[in-house]
C-alpha positions in Angstrom: 10.6 -29.8 -40.6 8.2 -27.9 -38.4 5.4 -30.1 -39.4 7.3 -33.2 -38.5 8.2 -31.9 -35.0 4.6 -30.9 -34.4 3.4 -34.3 -35.5 5.8 -36.0 -33.1 4.8 -33.7 -30.2 1.1 -34.5 -30.9 1.9 -38.2 -30.8 3.6 -37.7 -27.4 0.4 -36.1 -26.0 0.7 -37.6 -22.5 4.3 -36.6 -21.7 7.5 -34.9 -22.8 9.5 -35.7 -25.9 13.3 -35.4 -25.4 15.4 -33.0 -27.4 17.8 -35.9 -27.9 15.1 -38.1 -29.4 14.0 -35.3 -31.7 17.6 -34.7 -32.8 18.1 -38.4 -33.5 14.8 -39.0 -35.3 15.2 -35.9 -37.5 18.9 -36.1 -37.9 19.5 -32.5 -37.0 21.4 -30.9 -34.0 19.8 -30.1 -30.7 20.3 -26.5 -31.5 18.3 -26.9 -34.7 15.5 -28.6 -32.7 15.4 -25.7 -30.4 15.2 -23.2 -33.3 12.2 -25.1 -34.8 10.5 -25.2 -31.4 10.9 -21.5 -31.2 9.4 -21.1 -34.7 6.3 -23.2 -33.7 6.0 -20.9 -30.5 6.1 -17.9 -32.7 3.2 -19.3 -34.7 1.1 -19.6 -31.5 1.8 -23.1 -30.3 2.4 -23.4 -26.5 5.2 -25.8 -25.8 6.7 -26.4 -22.3 10.4 -26.9 -22.3 12.2 -28.9 -19.6 16.0 -29.2 -19.5 15.6 -32.7 -18.0 12.5 -34.0 -19.8 12.3 -32.2 -23.2 9.4 -30.6 -24.9 5.6 -31.0 -24.4 2.8 -29.5 -26.5 0.2 -27.9 -24.2 -1.7 -25.5 -26.4 -2.6 -24.7 -30.0 -3.0 -21.3 -31.7 -6.5 -20.1 -32.2 -5.3 -18.7 -35.5 -5.3 -21.0 -38.5 -1.7 -22.0 -39.6 -1.0 -22.8 -43.2 1.3 -25.7 -42.1 -1.4 -27.2 -40.0 -4.1 -26.9 -42.8 -1.7 -28.5 -45.2 -0.9 -31.3 -42.8 -4.6 -32.0 -42.1 -5.3 -32.0 -45.8 -2.6 -34.5 -46.4 -3.6 -36.7 -43.5 -7.1 -36.8 -45.0 -5.9 -37.6 -48.4 -7.5 -34.5 -49.9 -5.3 -34.3 -53.0 -7.8 -32.3 -54.9 -6.4 -29.2 -53.1 -3.5 -28.1 -55.2 -2.5 -24.9 -53.4 -3.6 -22.9 -50.3 -3.5 -19.1 -49.9 -4.2 -18.0 -46.4 -4.9 -14.4 -45.5 -5.3 -12.6 -42.1 -7.9 -10.2 -43.5 -9.3 -9.5 -47.0 -12.5 -8.2 -48.5 -13.8 -11.6 -49.8 -12.2 -15.0 -50.5 -14.6 -15.2 -53.4 -13.1 -12.1 -55.0 -9.5 -13.4 -54.6 -10.3 -16.9 -55.9 -12.0 -15.4 -58.9 -9.0 -13.3 -59.8 -6.8 -16.4 -59.4 -9.0 -18.4 -61.7 -8.9 -15.6 -64.3 -5.1 -15.7 -64.1 -5.2 -19.5 -64.8 -5.1 -21.0 -61.3 -5.5 -24.7 -61.4 -8.5 -26.7 -60.2 -8.2 -27.1 -56.4 -6.7 -23.7 -55.7 -8.0 -22.8 -52.2 -8.3 -19.3 -50.6 -8.9 -19.0 -46.8 -9.2 -15.9 -44.7 -9.2 -15.4 -41.0 -11.5 -12.4 -41.5 -13.6 -11.0 -44.3 -14.5 -7.3 -44.4 -17.0 -7.7 -47.2 -18.0 -11.5 -47.1 -21.1 -12.1 -49.1 -23.8 -14.9 -49.5 -26.5 -15.3 -52.0 -28.3 -12.3 -53.3 -25.5 -10.1 -52.1 -26.2 -10.6 -48.4 -23.5 -10.0 -45.9 -21.9 -12.9 -44.1 -20.9 -12.3 -40.5 -17.1 -13.0 -40.4 -15.4 -12.3 -37.1 -11.6 -12.9 -37.1 -10.3 -16.3 -36.0 -13.8 -17.8 -35.3 -15.2 -19.1 -38.5 -14.1 -20.7 -41.8 -14.3 -18.4 -44.8 -13.0 -20.0 -47.9 -13.4 -20.2 -51.6 -11.9 -22.7 -54.1 -11.6 -23.1 -57.9 -13.1 -25.9 -59.9 -12.8 -26.6 -63.6 -15.3 -29.4 -64.3 -15.9 -30.5 -67.9 -19.6 -30.2 -67.6 -22.3 -28.1 -69.5 -23.2 -24.7 -68.0 -26.7 -25.8 -67.1 -25.4 -28.4 -64.7 -23.5 -25.8 -62.5 -26.3 -25.7 -59.9 -25.7 -29.4 -59.2 -22.3 -28.4 -57.7 -24.0 -26.4 -55.1 -26.0 -29.3 -54.0 -22.9 -31.6 -54.1 -21.0 -29.1 -51.9 -23.8 -29.0 -49.4 -23.8 -32.8 -49.2 -20.1 -32.9 -48.7 -20.2 -30.2 -46.1 -23.1 -31.7 -44.2 -21.4 -35.1 -44.0 -18.1 -33.6 -42.9 -19.7 -31.5 -40.1 -21.8 -34.4 -38.9 -18.6 -36.4 -38.5 -16.5 -33.7 -36.8 -19.3 -32.2 -34.7 -21.2 -35.3 -33.7 -23.9 -35.7 -32.3 -25.3 -32.5 -33.8 -28.1 -33.1 -36.2 -27.1 -31.0 -39.2 -29.3 -30.7 -42.2 -29.5 -29.1 -45.6 -31.9 -26.3 -46.5 -32.4 -25.8 -50.2 -30.5 -24.5 -52.0 -27.4 -23.5 -50.1 -27.7 -23.4 -46.3 -26.9 -25.9 -43.4 -29.0 -25.7 -40.3 -29.1 -26.9 -36.8 -32.5 -26.8 -35.2 -33.7 -24.3 -37.8 -30.7 -22.0 -37.3 -28.2 -21.3 -40.0 -24.6 -22.4 -39.4 -23.2 -22.3 -42.9 -23.8 -21.0 -46.4 -22.6 -21.8 -49.8 -22.1 -19.4 -52.8 -21.2 -20.7 -56.3 -20.3 -18.3 -59.0 -19.4 -19.6 -62.5 -17.9 -18.2 -65.7 -18.7 -19.8 -69.0 -17.8 -19.6 -72.6 -19.7 -21.2 -75.5 -22.1 -22.9 -73.0 -19.2 -24.6 -71.3 -17.9 -23.8 -67.9 -14.5 -22.1 -67.8 -14.4 -22.3 -64.1 -16.5 -22.3 -60.9 -15.6 -20.5 -57.7 -17.4 -22.0 -54.7 -17.4 -20.0 -51.5 -18.2 -21.5 -48.1 -18.8 -19.8 -44.8 -19.1 -21.9 -41.6 -19.8 -20.4 -38.2 -17.5 -22.7 -36.1 -16.4 -21.0 -32.8 -18.6 -17.9 -32.8 -20.3 -16.9 -29.6 -23.7 -15.4 -29.2 -22.2 -12.0 -28.8 -20.6 -12.2 -32.3 -24.0 -12.0 -33.9 -26.1 -8.8 -34.2 -29.4 -9.1 -32.2 -31.4 -9.4 -35.3 -29.7 -12.8 -36.0 -29.9 -14.4 -32.7 -33.1 -16.3 -33.6 -31.9 -17.4 -36.9 -28.1 -18.1 -36.7 -25.9 -20.2 -34.5 -22.4 -21.8 -34.5 -21.1 -25.2 -33.9 -19.4 -24.1 -30.7 -22.7 -22.6 -29.3 -24.5 -25.8 -30.0 -21.8 -28.3 -28.8 -20.6 -26.2 -25.8 -16.9 -26.4 -26.8 -14.6 -25.0 -29.6 -13.6 -27.0 -32.6 -10.4 -27.4 -34.7 -11.0 -25.4 -37.9 -8.2 -27.0 -39.8 -9.7 -30.4 -39.1 -13.0 -29.2 -40.3 -11.5 -27.8 -43.6 -9.7 -31.2 -44.3 -12.8 -33.2 -43.4 -14.8 -31.2 -45.9 -12.4 -31.6 -48.8 -12.0 -35.4 -48.0 -15.8 -35.7 -48.4 -16.0 -33.2 -51.4 -13.2 -35.1 -53.3 -14.9 -38.4 -52.8 -18.3 -37.1 -54.0 -16.7 -35.1 -56.9 -15.0 -38.1 -58.4 -18.4 -40.0 -58.1 -20.3 -37.1 -59.7 -17.9 -36.8 -62.7 -18.0 -40.6 -63.3 -21.6 -41.5 -62.6 -23.5 -38.2 -62.9 -25.9 -36.5 -60.4 -28.0 -39.4 -59.5 -25.9 -40.6 -56.5 -25.7 -36.9 -55.2 -29.4 -36.4 -55.6 -30.1 -39.4 -53.3 -27.7 -38.3 -50.7 -29.0 -34.8 -50.7 -32.6 -35.8 -50.3 -31.6 -38.0 -47.3 -30.0 -35.0 -45.6 -32.4 -32.4 -46.5 -34.7 -30.5 -43.9 -36.6 -28.9 -46.8 -38.7 -31.7 -48.1 -42.3 -32.6 -47.4 -43.1 -29.4 -45.6 -45.4 -26.9 -47.2 -43.6 -23.6 -47.9 -44.4 -20.1 -49.2 -41.8 -19.5 -51.9 -40.9 -16.3 -53.9 -40.4 -17.2 -57.5 -40.2 -15.2 -60.7 -43.9 -15.2 -61.1 -44.7 -14.1 -57.5 -45.5 -16.0 -54.3 -46.6 -19.6 -54.4 -47.4 -22.2 -51.7 -46.0 -25.5 -52.4 -44.5 -28.6 -50.8 -41.0 -29.6 -51.9 -40.9 -33.3 -52.7 -37.4 -34.0 -54.1 -34.9 -33.0 -56.7 -35.1 -33.3 -60.5 -32.3 -35.1 -62.4 -31.0 -31.6 -63.4 -30.8 -30.4 -59.7 -34.0 -28.4 -59.6 -36.2 -28.4 -56.5 -39.5 -30.3 -57.3 -42.4 -28.8 -55.5 -46.1 -29.9 -55.5 -48.5 -27.0 -55.8 -51.9 -26.9 -54.1 -53.6 -28.2 -57.1 -51.4 -31.3 -57.1 -49.2 -30.4 -60.1 -45.4 -30.8 -59.7 -43.1 -28.2 -61.1 -39.3 -27.8 -61.0 -37.8 -24.6 -59.4 -34.2 -23.6 -60.0 -34.3 -20.4 -58.2 -36.6 -19.2 -55.3 -36.5 -17.6 -51.9 -38.4 -18.9 -49.0 -40.7 -16.4 -47.3 -39.1 -15.6 -43.9 -40.4 -17.0 -40.6 -41.0 -20.6 -41.8 -37.9 -22.3 -40.2 
């Protein structure tokens, strides 16, 4: 009922909505309407009440609200998400999602936190996770694909996230840096961490973690990150609706995931290459055999990064670190 009242207030954005009209539309008493309004206010919504005019929505909570996330997901048709668990503060959404997956949680189980005390990225790196300003989430997938194809899901996720953020945060030019980062002007705004569990060379489940710097200010970052990290709000000059971003991502992800399971990796590969900021620029890469200088030229059909070495040979790389200071 709260969701319906909120939806009606949003549709009446230019004026007041009378309590009588709400009562008639929802077939509840005026007293019940008032109680639902008070519940919305307790969740952080700012609602002006006029005895003569009715109610008007004048402000939204900065805190993510489960009801709003669910409504946005429904509005975007993101039916892949089968359940959402929202926490104020936890160590890591990745840890919670993994425990849920081990306990049999279905594909599409989503864990979101307002704050992480031990958020992590690739190679165990810490992810800056101030309360109420970013998106820190992990979700469970159970794709029927061989274990060796799991890295393709990281690339699929990057494409979905890039497309979603470009749509919500236009006109920012957001691009993908292999294998798991999104950048604006060379500065990181998002990271992706995929962790999988397999049995007999088949995936049991995959937990994908995503961190997005949405409404962080410069002061939220330690000085050593000022030149390499940014947020959507810093770049746009305004704050964004985090629930809208979550829903936009899952709408994109669901669309691409269906295509991937039906048609394989080829369509995802084409989209990734078009959004990449990694290709066709010589890079120094740290690989298992040491440091090499090579130019990324595309993706293999398995999802490896194809790089052209200085002698002209092209080799696939599944895991590498870019030497710092190259953008």
